[in-house]
N, C-alpha and C positions, 0 to 999 in steps of 0.2 A: 732640437729640444734644449731646454734649459738645464735639465737634470744631467749632471756629468757622471753618468753611470752606464757603462757599456753593456751591463747585463739586462737592462730594461729595454725591451723592444719598442715600447711606446715612446722612448726618448731618442728619436732619430729622424733624419730626413729620409723621406721615401718619395721616389718619383716613379710612378707606374703608368701615368696617362701621358703627360707631356715629356718629350725626350730631353728636357733640360731643366735645370733648377736656377731660378733668378733670385738673386739676393740684393736687397737695397740697403745700403749703409745709412747710418743715422745722419751723417754729414759727408760732404765731399772730402776725400782723403787721398793720400798716395799710399798704395799697398805694396809692401815688399815681399811678403811670403804668406803662405796659407798652410795651416795644419789640418789634415783630414783624419778624423778618428772614425773607426769602423765598429760596428756592433759585434758583440761576442757571439758568433754563430758560425758553425762549421760550413754551412752552405750559403755563404755570402756571394751575391752576384756582383762581383767587383767590376769596375770599369777598367778594362785593360788598356783602353786607348781613349783618353779624355782631353778636352780642351777647356781652358778658362778664358773668358773674354771680359773686358771691362770698358767702362766709358761713363759719360755723364748722363746718358739716357738708356732706355731699355734696349736700344739697338746694339750696345756694347761692341763698338767697331774695332777695338784694339784686342788682338790676340795676346794674352799674357803668358799662357802656358800650353804646351802640348806634351803630355806625359801619360802615365797609366798607374793604376793601383795594383799592388801585390794582392794575391789571394790569401791574406792572413788577417789577423785581428790587430796588428800593430799599427799605431798612428804613423802617418807619413807627412813629412814637411817638404814643401816645394817652394823654391824661389821663383818669384814672378817677374816678368819683364816690367820695368818701371819707366822706361823712356820711349817717347815716340821717335826722337832723334837723339844724337849724341848728347845734347844739352837741354832737351825739353822733356820734363817729367809728365807722366800721364795722370791727370786728375780723375778719380774714380768715385762714382756715386752708385752705380749698379755693377754687379758681377754676375756672369752667366756661366754655369758649369754644365757642359754638354758632352755626350759621347762624340768622338771624332768620326766614327763610322755609325751610321744609323741602322744598326742591326736590330732585329726584333727584341723587345724588352721581355725578360723572363717574367713568368707569372708572379713571382714574389718581388719583382721590382729591383731596382738598383739601390743599395743601401749604403749610406755613410752617416754615422750617428751624429757627428758634430763637425762643424766647420769653424775654424778660427782664423781670422785675417788680421795681420799685423802690419802697421805702417804709421803714418803721421797724419794728424788732422788739426794741428794747432793753427790758429787763425792767420798769424803772420806768414807761416810757411805756405798755406793754401792760397793766400792772396798773391804771393810771389809766383806760385805755380800757375794759377789761373791767368795772371797777366801774360806770362810767357806763352802759355798754351793758346790763348785767344789770338795772339799775334801770329803764332805758328799756323793756326787754322786759316786765318785771313790770308797768309802767304800761300798756303796750299790752294785755296780757292782762286786766288789771283793767277797762280801758275797754271792751273787747269784752264782758266779762261784764255790766257795767252796762248796755250797750246791749241785750243780750239780755234781761236781767231787766225792763227797761222795756218792751220790745216785747211780751213775753208776760205783762205785768202782774203780775210777782212783786214786789209793792211792798215787802214786809218784807225780802226778800233785797237789793233795790236800796238801801233805806235803810241796812241793816246794812253793806254794802260801801262805800257812800258815806261813812258815819261812820268806817270804818276807814282809808279812803283820801281824806282831806279835800283833799289837794293835787291830786287828779285832777279835771279839769273835763271832763265828758262833752259838754256843749254850752253855748252862751251862756245866761246867766240869763233873757234875754228869751224864748228858745225854751222853756225849762222853764216859764216863767210862762204862755206860750200853751198848752202841752201841758196844764197844770193846768186852765186855763179851759175848754178844749175837750173834754178827755178824762176827767180825774180827777173833776171835779165832776159831780154828778148832773144839774144844770141848767146849761145853757150861759149864761154871762153875756156877752151881746153887747158891752156897754159895756167890760168888762174886756179883751176880745179887741181891740176897736178901740183902746184905750189902748196895748196891747202893740204893735200894728202901727204906731201913730203914733210910739212910741218907737224901733221898729226903723227906721223911715224917717228919723227924726232922727239915728240913729247911722250912716246910710249903708248899711244892709243891702241896699237895692234899687238902689244906683247901677249895679251891673253890668247888671241887667235893664233899667233905664231907659235906659242907654246903648245896649244892643242894640236896644231898641224905637225909639230915636231914629234909629239908623243904618238899621234895617230896619223901618219902621213897618208895623204889621199893618193890612191893608185887606181886609175881607170882600168877596167877590164873590157876589152873589145872582143866581140864574137860575131861571126857571120850569121845573119838571120836567114833561114832557108826561105827561098822564094815560094810563095803560096799562089794558088791558082787565081785568086781574085785580087792580087796585089796590083798596085798602080805600076805603070811603066817606069822606065829609068828616069824620065823627066816629068813624070805625072804626079809627083808628090805635092806640087803647089796647086793642083787643080781641085776645085770643089765639086764634090759629087752630091747630087740631090736625089733622094729616093722619093719617087712619086707614088 
């Protein structure tokens, strides 16, 4: 509502039918944080686990926040995720506030009397953001196409798209080399594969796995399985049994 008075119950957002609230901004912006003000009421059905999504359309594909509201009347301020990658800002036209867990909505609904979003919408800033974001989306689509072409062995399509998009790196060159040695070549060259794995180890590719193994070492436990009446013979495990 427009009335900045938490005592007036008619001046609030109420969602009791749809499990989310969709907000459309006046213009495309970059949003840095949100202030949520709650009504002055002792029995407020606060969202203890909520998410805020944002994007250029109503799909709101980017998750900007995962948090919750306290069960009190004090306003709360939340910083929102602003970047799709390290250097690509997310342009926002629509914002969706939704419970993270779709529990039954109380009879009196979920209440928050006012939502305030803060960010930037000046034309020069948004023009720069949209230019970078459009290129980012184009690269994401191209990378997904490259991945699909490689999975279904469309070699010519993969090579053509790779040549037209030389700045897109689908995977580390060592992974490409291993894929070539194991899949693309008619005969597997074991020595080449071993060299690739050695290079991957030297580049620290396995550090995370080795660290996990060091912290939680794998230890097999062997035990004798008692022989059952209908179990196969000692060399019968390879035989196929057909029940007619």
